ZAMARGU-4260 file (C-alpha; in steps of 0.2 Angstrom, whole numbers, plus 5000, padded with zeros to 4 digits):
<rodrens>
0) 5000/5000/5000 | 5014/5012/5004 | 5021/5009/4987 | 5005/5013/4979 | 5004/5029/4989
5) 5021/5034/4984 | 5017/5031/4966 | 5002/5043/4967 | 5008/5056/4978 | 5027/5055/4977
10) 5041/5052/4989 | 5033/5064/5002 | 5021/5050/5006 | 5032/5040/5018 | 5038/5056/5027
15) 5021/5063/5029 | 5011/5048/5034 | 5011/5046/5053 | 5007/5028/5054 | 5003/5012/5043
20) 4986/5010/5051 | 4980/5025/5041 | 4983/5015/5025 | 4972/5000/5031 | 4956/5007/5023
25) 4951/5016/5007 | 4944/5030/5016 | 4960/5032/5026 | 4970/5031/5010 | 4960/5044/5001
30) 4961/5056/5016 | 4980/5053/5016 | 4982/5057/4998 | 4971/5073/5000 | 4982/5078/5014
35) 4998/5075/5005 | 4992/5084/4990 | 4987/5099/5001 | 5003/5099/5009 | 5013/5098/4993
40) 5002/5113/4986 | 5005/5122/5002 | 5024/5119/5001 | 5024/5125/4983 | 5014/5141/4988
45) 5027/5145/5001 | 5041/5142/4989 | 5033/5154/4977 | 5029/5167/4990 | 5048/5166/4996
50) 5053/5168/4978 | 5042/5183/4976 | 5048/5191/4992 | 5066/5189/4986 | 5062/5196/4969
55) 5053/5211/4978 | 5067/5214/4989 | 5079/5214/4974 | 5068/5227/4965 | 5067/5238/4980
60) 5086/5238/4981 | 5087/5242/4963 | 5075/5256/4966 | 5085/5263/4980 | 5101/5262/4970
65) 5092/5271/4956 | 5086/5285/4967 | 5104/5287/4975 | 5111/5288/4957 | 5098/5301/4952
70) 5103/5312/4967 | 5121/5310/4963 | 5118/5315/4944 | 5107/5330/4949 | 5120/5336/4961
75) 5134/5334/4948 | 5123/5343/4935 | 5120/5358/4947 | 5139/5359/4950 | 5143/5359/4931
80) 5130/5372/4928 | 5138/5383/4941 | 5155/5380/4934 | 5148/5384/4916 | 5140/5400/4922
85) 5157/5405/4930 | 5166/5402/4914 | 5154/5411/4904 | 5155/5426/4915 | 5174/5426/4914
90) 5173/5424/4895 | 5162/5440/4894 | 5174/5449/4905 | 5189/5444/4894 | 5179/5448/4878
95) 5177/5466/4885 | 5195/5467/4889 | 5200/5461/4872 | 5188/5474/4864 | 5196/5488/4874
100) 5213/5483/4870 | 5209/5481/4851 | 5201/5499/4851 | 5216/5506/4860 | 5228/5497/4848
105) 5218/5504/4833 | 5218/5521/4840 | 5237/5521/4843 | 5240/5514/4826 | 5230/5528/4818
110) 5238/5541/4828 | 5223/5547/4838 | 5231/5541/4854 | 5243/5554/4860 | 5249/5546/4876
115) 5257/5528/4877 | 5247/5514/4884 | 5251/5511/4903 | 5260/5495/4907 | 5256/5485/4922
</rodrens>
């Protein structure tokens, strides 16, 4: 009988059956088979739930990592924008200085400038 039960339900039959007297009647055998199948389904559901929980935790960690990366990139972008603004400001000042030097040089070349350019 135990071999028949193992063939129908699987190797879990011997582990889950409490005593051999349950196998004595057809009714006991049917109840045992139903119990074993329910336990197998329950174990399967638990395994699926554990796998789902692990996958959920992995996705949560990925989400946290993405959030941290986003913050870092935003901070880096703000820093780059500030540096770019400073460079643009300096470039504007240098353009004004060059324009002044060019006009002074042009005036000196045409003779309109009577005094020499002061040297620093």
